[in-house]
Each structure stands twice: as C-alpha cells, then as structure tokens.
N, C-alpha and C positions, 0 to 999 in steps of 0.2 A: 031757441034764442034766449030770451030774457028769463023765462020760467026755469029752464034748465040751469042757467047761470045762478039764479037765486037758490035753487035746491042744492047745488054744489057748494055754494057759500055757506048755507045753513048747516050742511053736513060737516064741512070743515070746522066751523065754529063749535058745533056740538062735540065732535071728536076732540078738539083742542081743549074744551072745557072739562071733559072727562079725564083726559091725560093730566091736565094741570091739577085737578082735584086729587087725583091719585098720587102724583109726585109730591104735592104739598102735604098730603096726609102722611106719606112716608117720612118726609123731612121734619114734620112737626109732631111726630108721635112721641109719647112719653118714653124716657129711657128705660131699658130693662133693669130689673133689680140685680144688684151685684151679689156675688157669693162670698164677698169679703167685707171686712169692717175697716174703715179708715182709722187713723190714729186718733183723730179728734173724737170721733164717736166712741171708740174704745175707751179713751181716757175719761170721757164724760160719763160713761156707764159705770166705770170703776170708782170714780170720785164725783158723785153728782153735785155735791155742794162743798167747795173748799173754803174753809174759814178765812176771812180777810184778816190780815195782820196790820195792826196800827202801830207804826213806828213813832217813837217820841223824838222830838227835836232836841239835840244836845246843845246846840248853840246856833245863833243866826249866821247865815252864810251870805256872802256877796260874791257872786261869780265874776264880777268886774274887777274886784280888788284883791281877792284872796289868792295867795301864792299856792300852787299845787304842792302837796306833800309827796315827794318822790323819794326813792332810796338815797340818791346822792344828796338831795336837799337835807334829809335827815342826818346823813353821815357828816355833812359839813358842820352843821350846828354852830355856825358863826366862826369857825376856824378852818384853816386850810388843811387838806389832807396831803400826805407826802406823795409826790409824783403828779400833782395836779397844778393847773395854772393858778397863779395868784388871783384872788378874788378881791375886787375893790370894795364891794358891798356884800355883806353876808345875807341881806334880805333878797338879793337878786343874783345868785351865783351863775346864772346861765346867760351871761352877756357875751358879746363877741370880744375876743382878745386879739389885737393886731401883732403881738410879739411873734407868733409863729408864721404869719403871712408876710411880714415886712422884710424885704431883702436886706442883707447886710450892707449892700452898696448904697442904700437909700440915705441921702444926706440928713434926713430927719432923725436917724438913729445915732448920729455922732454927737457927742457931748462937747460943748465948747470948753476948751482948756483955759484955765486962768493964767 
C-alpha cells in the first residue's frame, strides 16, 4: 500500500532530479573553443591601440537652419541653369513648382486680357 507508493514516488523524484541535472549540465556548459578568429578579435590583435583623431571645428553649424550643400545647390549659385525650372529664391531652390502639374485647361493659368 502506502509504503510501496512512497518508495515509488521517491524513486521517480530521484530519477527526475538526476535527469534534470544532466540535461541542465549539457545546456549550461561552456562553449567549445573555436578554431577561427572573428574579425573584431583579429583587428584588435593587429591594431591594439588606434590613435584618436581630434577634428577642429571650421565654423559653427546649426542643423535647423543650415541649407545642405549638394551638387545642384552648388551649381545654381544664385542663378538658373539652362533646362531647369525657374527658381524664385536662390537660397531655397528645391521648392515645388506648379508649372508642370497645372493643366492647361485650368482657369488659373489664363491671363486676363486688357
């Protein structure tokens, strides 16, 4: 009865504890050493201390108001290039122009004749 039941329960618990310890030991073991070197390790071994470069500030910059210097912005230089849309302001040449998208039948495109 009860004594056999308790022995069976204790045996099951001990076997479970052994199996759990064995499985956890396999899952939590340290990884095997590799036979290769990763790029970071290789680079750090070749260049252990890379000197830091201190860049000097040429002028103060404000990312909220500065206009980005692009190829087309430099080419415009305040004047229109042949084949480009007329620019109203040289300081901001990248605005939308409605001349290409307004249909010819739009009444806003007609000029009142005197």
